[in-house]
CHARMM internal coordinates of N, CA and C (Angstrom, degrees):
IC EDIT
DIST 1 N 1 CA 1.4591
DIST 1 CA 1 C 1.5196
ANGL 1 N 1 CA 1 C 107.78
DIST 1 C 2 N 1.2968
ANGL 1 CA 1 C 2 N 115.81
DIHE 1 N 1 CA 1 C 2 N 141.51
DIST 2 N 2 CA 1.4697
ANGL 1 C 2 N 2 CA 120.03
DIHE 1 CA 1 C 2 N 2 CA -178.10
DIST 2 CA 2 C 1.5164
ANGL 2 N 2 CA 2 C 110.77
DIHE 1 C 2 N 2 CA 2 C -71.26
DIST 2 C 3 N 1.3020
ANGL 2 CA 2 C 3 N 115.78
DIHE 2 N 2 CA 2 C 3 N 156.94
DIST 3 N 3 CA 1.4501
ANGL 2 C 3 N 3 CA 122.91
DIHE 2 CA 2 C 3 N 3 CA 176.99
DIST 3 CA 3 C 1.5475
ANGL 3 N 3 CA 3 C 109.73
DIHE 2 C 3 N 3 CA 3 C -58.28
DIST 3 C 4 N 1.3237
ANGL 3 CA 3 C 4 N 115.34
DIHE 3 N 3 CA 3 C 4 N -40.45
DIST 4 N 4 CA 1.4610
ANGL 3 C 4 N 4 CA 119.48
DIHE 3 CA 3 C 4 N 4 CA -179.85
DIST 4 CA 4 C 1.5089
ANGL 4 N 4 CA 4 C 110.63
DIHE 3 C 4 N 4 CA 4 C -57.88
DIST 4 C 5 N 1.3098
ANGL 4 CA 4 C 5 N 117.54
DIHE 4 N 4 CA 4 C 5 N -48.06
DIST 5 N 5 CA 1.4688
ANGL 4 C 5 N 5 CA 120.88
DIHE 4 CA 4 C 5 N 5 CA -179.79
DIST 5 CA 5 C 1.5235
ANGL 5 N 5 CA 5 C 112.67
DIHE 4 C 5 N 5 CA 5 C -61.78
DIST 5 C 6 N 1.3303
ANGL 5 CA 5 C 6 N 114.54
DIHE 5 N 5 CA 5 C 6 N -38.82
DIST 6 N 6 CA 1.4917
ANGL 5 C 6 N 6 CA 118.80
DIHE 5 CA 5 C 6 N 6 CA 178.41
DIST 6 CA 6 C 1.5336
ANGL 6 N 6 CA 6 C 109.53
DIHE 5 C 6 N 6 CA 6 C -59.72
DIST 6 C 7 N 1.3183
ANGL 6 CA 6 C 7 N 117.18
DIHE 6 N 6 CA 6 C 7 N -46.41
DIST 7 N 7 CA 1.4651
ANGL 6 C 7 N 7 CA 120.56
DIHE 6 CA 6 C 7 N 7 CA -177.61
DIST 7 CA 7 C 1.5283
ANGL 7 N 7 CA 7 C 110.74
DIHE 6 C 7 N 7 CA 7 C -73.21
DIST 7 C 8 N 1.3137
ANGL 7 CA 7 C 8 N 118.96
DIHE 7 N 7 CA 7 C 8 N -32.13
DIST 8 N 8 CA 1.4501
ANGL 7 C 8 N 8 CA 120.78
DIHE 7 CA 7 C 8 N 8 CA 175.43
DIST 8 CA 8 C 1.5392
ANGL 8 N 8 CA 8 C 109.88
DIHE 7 C 8 N 8 CA 8 C -62.56
DIST 8 C 9 N 1.3299
ANGL 8 CA 8 C 9 N 115.96
DIHE 8 N 8 CA 8 C 9 N -42.31
DIST 9 N 9 CA 1.4566
ANGL 8 C 9 N 9 CA 120.13
DIHE 8 CA 8 C 9 N 9 CA 178.42
DIST 9 CA 9 C 1.5358
ANGL 9 N 9 CA 9 C 111.71
DIHE 8 C 9 N 9 CA 9 C -67.10
DIST 9 C 10 N 1.3340
ANGL 9 CA 9 C 10 N 114.77
DIHE 9 N 9 CA 9 C 10 N -33.44
DIST 10 N 10 CA 1.4865
ANGL 9 C 10 N 10 CA 118.32
DIHE 9 CA 9 C 10 N 10 CA 176.47
DIST 10 CA 10 C 1.5108
ANGL 10 N 10 CA 10 C 110.56
DIHE 9 C 10 N 10 CA 10 C -66.33
DIST 10 C 11 N 1.3583
ANGL 10 CA 10 C 11 N 117.43
DIHE 10 N 10 CA 10 C 11 N -36.00
DIST 11 N 11 CA 1.4630
ANGL 10 C 11 N 11 CA 120.89
DIHE 10 CA 10 C 11 N 11 CA 175.11
DIST 11 CA 11 C 1.5248
ANGL 11 N 11 CA 11 C 110.98
DIHE 10 C 11 N 11 CA 11 C -64.02
DIST 11 C 12 N 1.3423
ANGL 11 CA 11 C 12 N 116.27
DIHE 11 N 11 CA 11 C 12 N -36.46
DIST 12 N 12 CA 1.4821
ANGL 11 C 12 N 12 CA 119.99
DIHE 11 CA 11 C 12 N 12 CA 175.53
DIST 12 CA 12 C 1.5196
ANGL 12 N 12 CA 12 C 109.23
DIHE 11 C 12 N 12 CA 12 C -59.35
DIST 12 C 13 N 1.3462
ANGL 12 CA 12 C 13 N 116.04
DIHE 12 N 12 CA 12 C 13 N -45.45
DIST 13 N 13 CA 1.4527
ANGL 12 C 13 N 13 CA 120.80
DIHE 12 CA 12 C 13 N 13 CA -179.12
DIST 13 CA 13 C 1.5510
ANGL 13 N 13 CA 13 C 110.23
DIHE 12 C 13 N 13 CA 13 C -63.93
DIST 13 C 14 N 1.3212
ANGL 13 CA 13 C 14 N 116.50
DIHE 13 N 13 CA 13 C 14 N -39.03
DIST 14 N 14 CA 1.4796
ANGL 13 C 14 N 14 CA 119.39
DIHE 13 CA 13 C 14 N 14 CA 178.99
DIST 14 CA 14 C 1.5528
ANGL 14 N 14 CA 14 C 110.63
DIHE 13 C 14 N 14 CA 14 C -60.94
DIST 14 C 15 N 1.3231
ANGL 14 CA 14 C 15 N 115.12
DIHE 14 N 14 CA 14 C 15 N -42.85
DIST 15 N 15 CA 1.4718
ANGL 14 C 15 N 15 CA 121.19
DIHE 14 CA 14 C 15 N 15 CA 178.50
DIST 15 CA 15 C 1.5292
ANGL 15 N 15 CA 15 C 110.62
DIHE 14 C 15 N 15 CA 15 C -60.48
DIST 15 C 16 N 1.3412
ANGL 15 CA 15 C 16 N 115.31
DIHE 15 N 15 CA 15 C 16 N -35.39
DIST 16 N 16 CA 1.4729
ANGL 15 C 16 N 16 CA 119.89
DIHE 15 CA 15 C 16 N 16 CA -177.64
DIST 16 CA 16 C 1.5438
ANGL 16 N 16 CA 16 C 111.90
DIHE 15 C 16 N 16 CA 16 C -86.09
DIST 16 C 17 N 1.3331
ANGL 16 CA 16 C 17 N 116.10
DIHE 16 N 16 CA 16 C 17 N -2.70
DIST 17 N 17 CA 1.4462
ANGL 16 C 17 N 17 CA 119.81
DIHE 16 CA 16 C 17 N 17 CA -178.31
DIST 17 CA 17 C 1.5298
ANGL 17 N 17 CA 17 C 113.33
DIHE 16 C 17 N 17 CA 17 C 76.84
DIST 17 C 18 N 1.3437
ANGL 17 CA 17 C 18 N 115.88
DIHE 17 N 17 CA 17 C 18 N 20.78
DIST 18 N 18 CA 1.4666
ANGL 17 C 18 N 18 CA 121.06
DIHE 17 CA 17 C 18 N 18 CA -174.99
DIST 18 CA 18 C 1.5277
ANGL 18 N 18 CA 18 C 113.20
DIHE 17 C 18 N 18 CA 18 C -113.25
DIST 18 C 19 N 1.3186
ANGL 18 CA 18 C 19 N 118.16
DIHE 18 N 18 CA 18 C 19 N 2.62
DIST 19 N 19 CA 1.4520
ANGL 18 C 19 N 19 CA 121.16
DIHE 18 CA 18 C 19 N 19 CA -175.61
DIST 19 CA 19 C 1.5153
ANGL 19 N 19 CA 19 C 110.89
DIHE 18 C 19 N 19 CA 19 C -71.07
DIST 19 C 20 N 1.3255
ANGL 19 CA 19 C 20 N 116.15
DIHE 19 N 19 CA 19 C 20 N 145.73
DIST 20 N 20 CA 1.4601
ANGL 19 C 20 N 20 CA 119.73
DIHE 19 CA 19 C 20 N 20 CA 174.06
DIST 20 CA 20 C 1.5334
ANGL 20 N 20 CA 20 C 110.88
DIHE 19 C 20 N 20 CA 20 C -80.66
DIST 20 C 21 N 1.3217
ANGL 20 CA 20 C 21 N 117.30
DIHE 20 N 20 CA 20 C 21 N -6.38
DIST 21 N 21 CA 1.4534
ANGL 20 C 21 N 21 CA 122.95
DIHE 20 CA 20 C 21 N 21 CA -178.02
DIST 21 CA 21 C 1.5369
ANGL 21 N 21 CA 21 C 110.61
DIHE 20 C 21 N 21 CA 21 C -113.31
DIST 21 C 22 N 1.3116
ANGL 21 CA 21 C 22 N 115.48
DIHE 21 N 21 CA 21 C 22 N 151.18
DIST 22 N 22 CA 1.4483
ANGL 21 C 22 N 22 CA 120.48
DIHE 21 CA 21 C 22 N 22 CA 172.46
DIST 22 CA 22 C 1.5402
ANGL 22 N 22 CA 22 C 108.73
DIHE 21 C 22 N 22 CA 22 C -82.99
DIST 22 C 23 N 1.3393
ANGL 22 CA 22 C 23 N 116.84
DIHE 22 N 22 CA 22 C 23 N 169.03
DIST 23 N 23 CA 1.4491
ANGL 22 C 23 N 23 CA 120.44
DIHE 22 CA 22 C 23 N 23 CA 177.24
DIST 23 CA 23 C 1.5349
ANGL 23 N 23 CA 23 C 111.77
DIHE 22 C 23 N 23 CA 23 C -56.42
DIST 23 C 24 N 1.3339
ANGL 23 CA 23 C 24 N 116.19
DIHE 23 N 23 CA 23 C 24 N -45.54
DIST 24 N 24 CA 1.4850
ANGL 23 C 24 N 24 CA 121.01
DIHE 23 CA 23 C 24 N 24 CA -179.67
DIST 24 CA 24 C 1.5265
ANGL 24 N 24 CA 24 C 111.88
DIHE 23 C 24 N 24 CA 24 C -62.89
DIST 24 C 25 N 1.3217
ANGL 24 CA 24 C 25 N 115.50
DIHE 24 N 24 CA 24 C 25 N -40.68
DIST 25 N 25 CA 1.4692
ANGL 24 C 25 N 25 CA 118.59
DIHE 24 CA 24 C 25 N 25 CA 179.90
DIST 25 CA 25 C 1.5282
ANGL 25 N 25 CA 25 C 109.80
DIHE 24 C 25 N 25 CA 25 C -64.72
DIST 25 C 26 N 1.3219
ANGL 25 CA 25 C 26 N 116.68
DIHE 25 N 25 CA 25 C 26 N -41.23
DIST 26 N 26 CA 1.4691
ANGL 25 C 26 N 26 CA 118.95
DIHE 25 CA 25 C 26 N 26 CA -179.89
DIST 26 CA 26 C 1.5445
ANGL 26 N 26 CA 26 C 111.28
DIHE 25 C 26 N 26 CA 26 C -64.68
DIST 26 C 27 N 1.3062
ANGL 26 CA 26 C 27 N 116.34
DIHE 26 N 26 CA 26 C 27 N -38.44
DIST 27 N 27 CA 1.4612
ANGL 26 C 27 N 27 CA 119.87
DIHE 26 CA 26 C 27 N 27 CA 177.25
DIST 27 CA 27 C 1.5288
ANGL 27 N 27 CA 27 C 110.09
DIHE 26 C 27 N 27 CA 27 C -58.93
DIST 27 C 28 N 1.3067
ANGL 27 CA 27 C 28 N 116.15
DIHE 27 N 27 CA 27 C 28 N -44.00
DIST 28 N 28 CA 1.4726
ANGL 27 C 28 N 28 CA 121.96
DIHE 27 CA 27 C 28 N 28 CA -179.37
DIST 28 CA 28 C 1.5220
ANGL 28 N 28 CA 28 C 111.18
DIHE 27 C 28 N 28 CA 28 C -67.56
DIST 28 C 29 N 1.3232
ANGL 28 CA 28 C 29 N 115.81
DIHE 28 N 28 CA 28 C 29 N -45.60
DIST 29 N 29 CA 1.4426
ANGL 28 C 29 N 29 CA 121.36
DIHE 28 CA 28 C 29 N 29 CA -176.13
DIST 29 CA 29 C 1.5422
ANGL 29 N 29 CA 29 C 111.22
DIHE 28 C 29 N 29 CA 29 C -65.62
DIST 29 C 30 N 1.3203
ANGL 29 CA 29 C 30 N 116.54
DIHE 29 N 29 CA 29 C 30 N -40.97
DIST 30 N 30 CA 1.4610
ANGL 29 C 30 N 30 CA 120.48
DIHE 29 CA 29 C 30 N 30 CA 178.25
DIST 30 CA 30 C 1.4975
ANGL 30 N 30 CA 30 C 111.14
DIHE 29 C 30 N 30 CA 30 C -65.79
DIST 30 C 31 N 1.3358
ANGL 30 CA 30 C 31 N 116.84
DIHE 30 N 30 CA 30 C 31 N -39.70
DIST 31 N 31 CA 1.4736
ANGL 30 C 31 N 31 CA 121.01
DIHE 30 CA 30 C 31 N 31 CA 177.03
DIST 31 CA 31 C 1.5261
ANGL 31 N 31 CA 31 C 109.68
DIHE 30 C 31 N 31 CA 31 C -63.23
DIST 31 C 32 N 1.3182
ANGL 31 CA 31 C 32 N 117.29
DIHE 31 N 31 CA 31 C 32 N -41.05
DIST 32 N 32 CA 1.4575
ANGL 31 C 32 N 32 CA 120.51
DIHE 31 CA 31 C 32 N 32 CA 176.84
DIST 32 CA 32 C 1.5007
ANGL 32 N 32 CA 32 C 112.42
DIHE 31 C 32 N 32 CA 32 C -60.18
DIST 32 C 33 N 1.3314
ANGL 32 CA 32 C 33 N 117.50
DIHE 32 N 32 CA 32 C 33 N -37.45
DIST 33 N 33 CA 1.4401
ANGL 32 C 33 N 33 CA 121.57
DIHE 32 CA 32 C 33 N 33 CA 178.66
DIST 33 CA 33 C 1.5290
ANGL 33 N 33 CA 33 C 111.70
DIHE 32 C 33 N 33 CA 33 C -61.67
DIST 33 C 34 N 1.3245
ANGL 33 CA 33 C 34 N 116.43
DIHE 33 N 33 CA 33 C 34 N -39.58
DIST 34 N 34 CA 1.4653
ANGL 33 C 34 N 34 CA 121.36
DIHE 33 CA 33 C 34 N 34 CA 176.52
DIST 34 CA 34 C 1.5279
ANGL 34 N 34 CA 34 C 110.93
DIHE 33 C 34 N 34 CA 34 C -65.69
DIST 34 C 35 N 1.3337
ANGL 34 CA 34 C 35 N 114.85
DIHE 34 N 34 CA 34 C 35 N -46.77
DIST 35 N 35 CA 1.4595
ANGL 34 C 35 N 35 CA 119.38
DIHE 34 CA 34 C 35 N 35 CA -178.42
DIST 35 CA 35 C 1.5058
ANGL 35 N 35 CA 35 C 112.07
DIHE 34 C 35 N 35 CA 35 C -64.65
DIST 35 C 36 N 1.3221
ANGL 35 CA 35 C 36 N 118.18
DIHE 35 N 35 CA 35 C 36 N -31.06
DIST 36 N 36 CA 1.4422
ANGL 35 C 36 N 36 CA 122.73
DIHE 35 CA 35 C 36 N 36 CA 177.80
DIST 36 CA 36 C 1.5608
ANGL 36 N 36 CA 36 C 112.24
DIHE 35 C 36 N 36 CA 36 C -87.32
DIST 36 C 37 N 1.3443
ANGL 36 CA 36 C 37 N 113.79
DIHE 36 N 36 CA 36 C 37 N 5.31
DIST 37 N 37 CA 1.4591
ANGL 36 C 37 N 37 CA 121.52
DIHE 36 CA 36 C 37 N 37 CA 177.89
DIST 37 CA 37 C 1.5349
ANGL 37 N 37 CA 37 C 113.74
DIHE 36 C 37 N 37 CA 37 C 59.64
DIST 37 C 38 N 1.3166
ANGL 37 CA 37 C 38 N 115.81
DIHE 37 N 37 CA 37 C 38 N 32.83
DIST 38 N 38 CA 1.4535
ANGL 37 C 38 N 38 CA 121.74
DIHE 37 CA 37 C 38 N 38 CA 177.96
DIST 38 CA 38 C 1.5269
ANGL 38 N 38 CA 38 C 111.79
DIHE 37 C 38 N 38 CA 38 C -90.62
DIST 38 C 39 N 1.3472
ANGL 38 CA 38 C 39 N 114.71
DIHE 38 N 38 CA 38 C 39 N -19.46
DIST 39 N 39 CA 1.4747
ANGL 38 C 39 N 39 CA 120.45
DIHE 38 CA 38 C 39 N 39 CA 172.72
DIST 39 CA 39 C 1.5314
ANGL 39 N 39 CA 39 C 107.21
DIHE 38 C 39 N 39 CA 39 C -132.95
DIST 39 C 40 N 1.3277
ANGL 39 CA 39 C 40 N 114.86
DIHE 39 N 39 CA 39 C 40 N 155.96
DIST 40 N 40 CA 1.4426
ANGL 39 C 40 N 40 CA 120.34
DIHE 39 CA 39 C 40 N 40 CA -179.51
DIST 40 CA 40 C 1.5347
ANGL 40 N 40 CA 40 C 111.40
DIHE 39 C 40 N 40 CA 40 C -80.47
DIST 40 C 41 N 1.3217
ANGL 40 CA 40 C 41 N 116.17
DIHE 40 N 40 CA 40 C 41 N 167.35
DIST 41 N 41 CA 1.4645
ANGL 40 C 41 N 41 CA 120.72
DIHE 40 CA 40 C 41 N 41 CA 176.37
DIST 41 CA 41 C 1.5137
ANGL 41 N 41 CA 41 C 109.93
DIHE 40 C 41 N 41 CA 41 C -58.43
DIST 41 C 42 N 1.3103
ANGL 41 CA 41 C 42 N 116.82
DIHE 41 N 41 CA 41 C 42 N -42.49
DIST 42 N 42 CA 1.4809
ANGL 41 C 42 N 42 CA 121.01
DIHE 41 CA 41 C 42 N 42 CA -179.77
DIST 42 CA 42 C 1.5295
ANGL 42 N 42 CA 42 C 111.39
DIHE 41 C 42 N 42 CA 42 C -62.22
DIST 42 C 43 N 1.3434
ANGL 42 CA 42 C 43 N 115.51
DIHE 42 N 42 CA 42 C 43 N -45.72
DIST 43 N 43 CA 1.4672
ANGL 42 C 43 N 43 CA 119.29
DIHE 42 CA 42 C 43 N 43 CA 179.10
DIST 43 CA 43 C 1.5365
ANGL 43 N 43 CA 43 C 110.01
DIHE 42 C 43 N 43 CA 43 C -62.84
DIST 43 C 44 N 1.3187
ANGL 43 CA 43 C 44 N 116.69
DIHE 43 N 43 CA 43 C 44 N -40.28
DIST 44 N 44 CA 1.4565
ANGL 43 C 44 N 44 CA 121.63
DIHE 43 CA 43 C 44 N 44 CA 176.97
DIST 44 CA 44 C 1.5056
ANGL 44 N 44 CA 44 C 110.79
DIHE 43 C 44 N 44 CA 44 C -58.01
DIST 44 C 45 N 1.3138
ANGL 44 CA 44 C 45 N 117.25
DIHE 44 N 44 CA 44 C 45 N -49.81
DIST 45 N 45 CA 1.4523
ANGL 44 C 45 N 45 CA 121.82
DIHE 44 CA 44 C 45 N 45 CA -179.15
DIST 45 CA 45 C 1.5520
ANGL 45 N 45 CA 45 C 111.30
DIHE 44 C 45 N 45 CA 45 C -59.32
DIST 45 C 46 N 1.3102
ANGL 45 CA 45 C 46 N 115.81
DIHE 45 N 45 CA 45 C 46 N -41.80
DIST 46 N 46 CA 1.4414
ANGL 45 C 46 N 46 CA 120.35
DIHE 45 CA 45 C 46 N 46 CA -179.31
DIST 46 CA 46 C 1.5590
ANGL 46 N 46 CA 46 C 110.72
DIHE 45 C 46 N 46 CA 46 C -65.51
DIST 46 C 47 N 1.3245
ANGL 46 CA 46 C 47 N 115.35
DIHE 46 N 46 CA 46 C 47 N -45.15
DIST 47 N 47 CA 1.4685
ANGL 46 C 47 N 47 CA 119.63
DIHE 46 CA 46 C 47 N 47 CA 179.95
DIST 47 CA 47 C 1.5533
ANGL 47 N 47 CA 47 C 110.88
DIHE 46 C 47 N 47 CA 47 C -65.12
DIST 47 C 48 N 1.3261
ANGL 47 CA 47 C 48 N 117.60
DIHE 47 N 47 CA 47 C 48 N -41.59
DIST 48 N 48 CA 1.4241
ANGL 47 C 48 N 48 CA 119.90
DIHE 47 CA 47 C 48 N 48 CA -179.62
DIST 48 CA 48 C 1.5171
ANGL 48 N 48 CA 48 C 113.13
DIHE 47 C 48 N 48 CA 48 C -70.01
DIST 48 C 49 N 1.2981
ANGL 48 CA 48 C 49 N 117.19
DIHE 48 N 48 CA 48 C 49 N -35.25
DIST 49 N 49 CA 1.4805
ANGL 48 C 49 N 49 CA 120.98
DIHE 48 CA 48 C 49 N 49 CA 174.96
DIST 49 CA 49 C 1.5251
ANGL 49 N 49 CA 49 C 109.16
DIHE 48 C 49 N 49 CA 49 C -61.87
DIST 49 C 50 N 1.3068
ANGL 49 CA 49 C 50 N 115.72
DIHE 49 N 49 CA 49 C 50 N -43.50
DIST 50 N 50 CA 1.4530
ANGL 49 C 50 N 50 CA 120.25
DIHE 49 CA 49 C 50 N 50 CA 179.26
DIST 50 CA 50 C 1.5429
ANGL 50 N 50 CA 50 C 110.71
DIHE 49 C 50 N 50 CA 50 C -66.04
DIST 50 C 51 N 1.3173
ANGL 50 CA 50 C 51 N 116.92
DIHE 50 N 50 CA 50 C 51 N -41.22
DIST 51 N 51 CA 1.4622
ANGL 50 C 51 N 51 CA 120.13
DIHE 50 CA 50 C 51 N 51 CA 177.96
DIST 51 CA 51 C 1.5139
ANGL 51 N 51 CA 51 C 110.28
DIHE 50 C 51 N 51 CA 51 C -62.01
DIST 51 C 52 N 1.3120
ANGL 51 CA 51 C 52 N 118.00
DIHE 51 N 51 CA 51 C 52 N -41.77
DIST 52 N 52 CA 1.4579
ANGL 51 C 52 N 52 CA 121.85
DIHE 51 CA 51 C 52 N 52 CA 178.86
DIST 52 CA 52 C 1.5403
ANGL 52 N 52 CA 52 C 110.14
DIHE 51 C 52 N 52 CA 52 C -62.66
DIST 52 C 53 N 1.3306
ANGL 52 CA 52 C 53 N 116.44
DIHE 52 N 52 CA 52 C 53 N -39.98
DIST 53 N 53 CA 1.4599
ANGL 52 C 53 N 53 CA 120.21
DIHE 52 CA 52 C 53 N 53 CA 177.74
DIST 53 CA 53 C 1.5611
ANGL 53 N 53 CA 53 C 110.80
DIHE 52 C 53 N 53 CA 53 C -62.83
DIST 53 C 54 N 1.2994
ANGL 53 CA 53 C 54 N 115.69
DIHE 53 N 53 CA 53 C 54 N -38.70
DIST 54 N 54 CA 1.4673
ANGL 53 C 54 N 54 CA 120.20
DIHE 53 CA 53 C 54 N 54 CA 177.81
DIST 54 CA 54 C 1.5138
ANGL 54 N 54 CA 54 C 109.65
DIHE 53 C 54 N 54 CA 54 C -64.32
DIST 54 C 55 N 1.2922
ANGL 54 CA 54 C 55 N 116.68
DIHE 54 N 54 CA 54 C 55 N -41.04
DIST 55 N 55 CA 1.4752
ANGL 54 C 55 N 55 CA 122.26
DIHE 54 CA 54 C 55 N 55 CA -179.90
DIST 55 CA 55 C 1.5482
ANGL 55 N 55 CA 55 C 109.54
DIHE 54 C 55 N 55 CA 55 C -58.60
DIST 55 C 56 N 1.2802
ANGL 55 CA 55 C 56 N 116.26
DIHE 55 N 55 CA 55 C 56 N -40.00
DIST 56 N 56 CA 1.4595
ANGL 55 C 56 N 56 CA 120.53
DIHE 55 CA 55 C 56 N 56 CA 179.01
DIST 56 CA 56 C 1.5290
ANGL 56 N 56 CA 56 C 112.16
DIHE 55 C 56 N 56 CA 56 C -67.78
DIST 56 C 57 N 1.3152
ANGL 56 CA 56 C 57 N 115.86
DIHE 56 N 56 CA 56 C 57 N -27.80
DIST 57 N 57 CA 1.4750
ANGL 56 C 57 N 57 CA 119.98
DIHE 56 CA 56 C 57 N 57 CA 179.92
DIST 57 CA 57 C 1.5328
ANGL 57 N 57 CA 57 C 112.45
DIHE 56 C 57 N 57 CA 57 C -81.94
DIST 57 C 58 N 1.3301
ANGL 57 CA 57 C 58 N 116.40
DIHE 57 N 57 CA 57 C 58 N -26.72
DIST 58 N 58 CA 1.4898
ANGL 57 C 58 N 58 CA 119.83
DIHE 57 CA 57 C 58 N 58 CA -175.11
DIST 58 CA 58 C 1.4905
ANGL 58 N 58 CA 58 C 112.59
DIHE 57 C 58 N 58 CA 58 C -76.01
END
COOR INIT
IC SEED 1 N 1 CA 1 C
IC BUILD
């Protein structure tokens, strides 16, 4: 499974209140994935947009 899908599923868990990570930790971890070139710029933007949407809901 791609790194993108793993983080997308982790965002699902965050929305459900079941994530092992806090919002801030996820922001950092997803940024690290981009810096380590494990996800593309497009995937990063999609994940961060979704994370921002979750922040508005919390």
